[in-house]
N, C-alpha and C positions, 0 to 999 in steps of 0.2 A: 228856794232851790229851783233852778231852771231845768227843763227836761233835757236829759242826756241821751244821745243816740245809742250809747253802749247798752242801755236798758232794754233795747229791742233784740239783744243777742244772748244766746245761751251756749254753754259747753254741754254737749250731749254724748261725747265719747272720749275716753282716756285709756291709755295703754302703756305699760312699761314692759320691755322684753326682759329676759334674764339679764342680770347685772353681775359682773365678775371682774376680778383684777385683770384676767385675760380670758377672752373667749376664743380659745385656740381651735375649737371644733367647728367654727363657722366663719363667715366673712361679713363685711359691712353691708353689702348689697342684700344679703338674706335677712340680716337684722333689721335693715331699713324697711323692707317690704313686710316683715312680720309686724313692725310697729304700725304701719299704715293699715294693714288688714285688721289688726287687733283693735285699733281705735274705732274703725268703721263698724266692726262687729259689735263692739260695746254700745254703739249708737243705734244698732239695728239698721245700718245703711250699707250700700255697696258702692263700688267704684263709680257706677253710672249715676249715682246721686250727687256726686261732687262736681262743682263748677268753679272751685277756687282751691289753690294749694300753695304750700311752701314746704317742699320736700328737699332736704339737703343732706349732705354727709361730710364728715371731717376728713378722713384719710383718702377716700375715693375722690373727694372734691366735687361732689355733685352740686350743681347750682339749681336754684328753684325753677328756672326756665327749662332746664334739662329734666328736672324731677316731674314736670307736668306730663312728660311722655309716659311715665309709669302709670298714669291714669288713662292712657289710651289716646292722648293727643287731642282731646276735645277742646273746644273754645273754653278757656279758663282764665280767671284772674290769678296772678302769681305775686307772692310777697317777697320781701327782701330782708326783713328783720329776723332776729332770733329770740327765743324764749318769750318772756312777757311782752317784749316789743313786737314779736310776731303775732301774739294773741291780739294785742290792741290794733295792730295793722289790719289783720283779717276781720276783726270786729267792725272796724271803720268801713272796710269794703262791703261787708254784709249790710251794714246800716245805711249805706248810700246806694245800695242796689247793684253794685258791681258783680256780686255773686250772692248765692243764697246759702251755700254749704261749703265750708272750707276745711281741709285737713292740713295740719302742721305736723311734720315729722322730721326727725334727724337721728343720726346714729354715729357712733365712733367705735371702730374695731381696728386694732393694729397700728395706731399712730405712735404710741409710746414704745419704742423698741430698744433704745439705748438706756437701760435702767441703771447704768453707772452714773448718769447725770440726772438733774431734775427734769421733769416733763418738758417737752419742747415748747409748749404754749406758755410756760412760765418764764422763758428766756428768749424773747423775740430778738432778732438780729437787726439792730439799728444803732446809729452812732451815739445815741444818748444812753443806751443800755449796755451794749456789748463791752464798751471800754471800761465800765465800772463794775461789771460782774453782777449787776442787779438781777434779781429774780423775784417772783411774785411774793413769796413769804417775806422777803426783806422790805418790799414796798409797803405791804400792809403793816409790817412791824413799825415802820416810821410813824404811821398814823397812831397806832396803839401806844407807842412810847410817849408821843406828844400829849395824848389824852391823860396818861398816867401822871405826867409831869404837871399838867394844868389842874387836874381834879383829884389827884391822889388815888386813882383807881388801883386796886391791889391785884397782884398776880393770882391770888386765891379766887377772885371773881372770874378771871379768865378760865381757870381750871374747873370751876363750877359749871360754866357754860359747856366746855368740852365734854366733861363727864356726863352731864345731863343728856346732851344730844347723842353722844356715842352709846349711852345706855338705851335710848330710844331705838337706835339701830340694832342693839343687842337683842331686843324683843321682836324685831322685824325679821321673819324668816326669809324675806326676799332681799335683805340688805347684804352687801358685800361683807360687812363686819358683824353679821349675825352671831349671837352667842357670846359676844365680848362685852364686858361690863366694867370698864375702868373707873376707878374712883378719882376724885379730885387729887388725892395724894399720888395716884398712879400717873396722872397727867404731869404733875410737878416733878416727878421722878424721871420722866422720859427725857431723852437727850435734847439739848438746845439746838434749834434750827436757825432762828433769827430772833434775837432778843427783842421782845419778851416771849416769843413763841417756842414752846417745847414741841416735840414731834407730835404729841397727841392733841395739840392746839390747832394742827394743820389738817386740811382736808386730804382725802385719799385720792388716788388715781385709779380709774377703772374703765370698763368698756360696756357698751350696751346701747339700747335705742329707746325712744319714747315718741309718742304721738298723741294728739288730741283733735277733736272735731268740734267745730262751731257751726251753728245755724241760726236762723231767725227764731225769735221767740214764738212766732205763730207756728212754724214747722215743728219746733220742739214739742209743742203740745200734742202733736199727732204721733209721736214716737213712743215706743215702749220704754226707752231709756229714761232714767231720772235726770232732768235738766238741772244744771247749776247756772245761775244767772250772773251776768256781769253787772256789778254795781258801780264801779269806778276804777279808773286807772290812769297812769301817766308815766312818761319816761323823763329822765333827767340826766343829761350828759354834760360833763365839764371838760372834755378833752379826750384824746386818744388814750386808751388803756396801754400801760406798759411801754410808753415812749419816754416820758420824763418822770423823775421821782415825784410822788405826790407830796404836796405841802398842805399841812393842816389848815392854814388860813384860807386856802383856796377850795379844798375839797372835803374838809372835815365834816360838814353837814350836808353833803350831797344826798339827795333823796328827801330832804325836808319839804321842799316846794312840791315835789311829786306827790308826797303823801297828803299834803294839804289840798292839792287839786283833787286827788282821788276821793278823799272824804267829802269835799265840797260838792262833788258830782252826785252824791247820794244822800247828803244831809246826815251822815254818820260821824262818829268821833272814835278815837282810839278805844274808849270804853265799850264800844259796840262790838269789837272784835273778840271772837271766842277762841280762835286758834290762829297762830301766825307761822306760816311756812317761810321763815326768813332765810335769806341767803347766808350761808355759813362757811365761807372759805377758810376763815380763821376765827377762833373763839371770840376775840375782841369785837369783831364786826357785828355780832349780835348786840352787844352792849351799846355800840355806837348807833345802830339802827333804832333800838328802843328809845333812845334819847331824841334822835332826829325826827322820828315819827310821832312823838308826843305821848308815848306811854309813860314816860317819866321826864323829869327836868334834866337839862344839860348837866352832866357830872354826877347824876344819880343812878346811872345804869348799872354800875358795879354793885351797888347795894340791892337794886331791883332784882337781879338774877339769883340772889342767894335764897337759901331755905326752901328750895323746891318750887319757887314761883313760876319757873318756865318749864317745869316738868308736867307730865300727864297728871291731871288733877290739880295743878297749880292755877294761879291767877291768870296766866297767859301761856299755855303750852306752845313751845317753839320747836320748829323742825322735827315734827312728830314721827316722821318715817326714818329718822336717823340722819337726814340731811346729807350734804356732801362730805361731812366729817365721817359718816359711817354707812349711809345707804349706797350712794354711788356718785361718782364724778366722771361721767362718760362724755367727755368733750362738750359740745353745745347741748347735748341731750339733757344735761343736768340743769340747764336754765329752764327747760320746758317741764322738768320734773317737779319744780316748785308749784306751779298752778295745778299740776296733776295731783300732787299730794293734798292740796287744798280741796280739790273736788272730791277726792276719796274720803277725806274727813267729813265733809258736808253730807256725803251720801252714806257714811257709816260703814264703808267697805274696807275697813282696816282691821288688823288683829285686835282682839278685845282689850288687851293690855295697853294698846296705843290709842284707843278710841276716846275722843273728847265728847262726853255726853251732851246731847242736845245742842251741838254746834250749829249755829245759824248763819254766822258771818265769818269768813276767813280772809286773811291777808296773805299774799304771796309776793316775794321780792326777788330781784336779781341784782347782782353787782355789789359794789362797795366802794369805800373811800379810796382804797389802794388802786382800784381800777378806774376811778374818775367817773363812775356812773352808778345810778341806782334807779331801777324801774319798780313800780308799785302796781299791784292789782288787788282789787277787792271783789270777792265773790260771795253770793248769797244763796241760801237754800230756797228762798222765796224771791219772786220777781218784785221789783218796786212798782 
């Protein structure tokens, strides 16, 4: 194993604002600044300590170069990516000396207004989508149906995934869907959205903000906050999301190479992972990722998720905060909330019913086959 520059970087602050279906009593700017201040406070840092940033918003349309003015306009590195891609981008800037402390933050409030239609980000206007009426659920459904045809994956396995993750959200007092515990039978009984996805197989829409702070491993040692260390990570993109319909032979195993790269950077294997905050736009995507990342063989994911194996206390707890099926799907903030959930598990700062005992290594992911990309991040409680 060669030395990886990511190992010199740690996450020292994380923060989620209040998440809700609608945040009608606030605005996106307030939520965004709450995110930034909250993550810095968690790290024990202030605005003056930051020399790198990637602060954006969805409805307001704030770009990262504009976001740097919120820090006072000091000389700063600025990033362009989102979610895990933004974390890896900022880590690379820190590792190469372009900055020493970076804050990543984003928020969405007020973008989804026409609730008689699917959310606007699921139906982009372009000549390859608009004319066919494609939307995100249908695109991911194409991938799921092909897998079911090839490997005999059962509808019951999808329902098991949806029920497990939604019940995690039910136990999370901060989740949009807190207090709700649908069974697999409830999932199968919910209305069909895009075959094979029933309503409860599909992620929610919500509003909120999120932020995290990264710094050098050396600086992290001087802070009161518990650092969580970057072990490995990679991005994998195979085209523009939601432009053309996904084809299994092209994008079915997207993320496989990214996961292999991330594991190779730290000498770990899938068996090293204690908790997996996998991206869960639709229930089947969890099954696909488990196969692509090597937790089980191709075609075996449907059986892998049964009998409590991805629940708290199972072999590989997945989407432990309720994921975007039940915790929140707040624009691009939900991409950032996956590594935040991983940090919270490794720190043990989650409700007791959702805590994975003695978790030392966590995986976080973004994207999926229907979106033609999957990004992977490995985090550890101890530095390599």
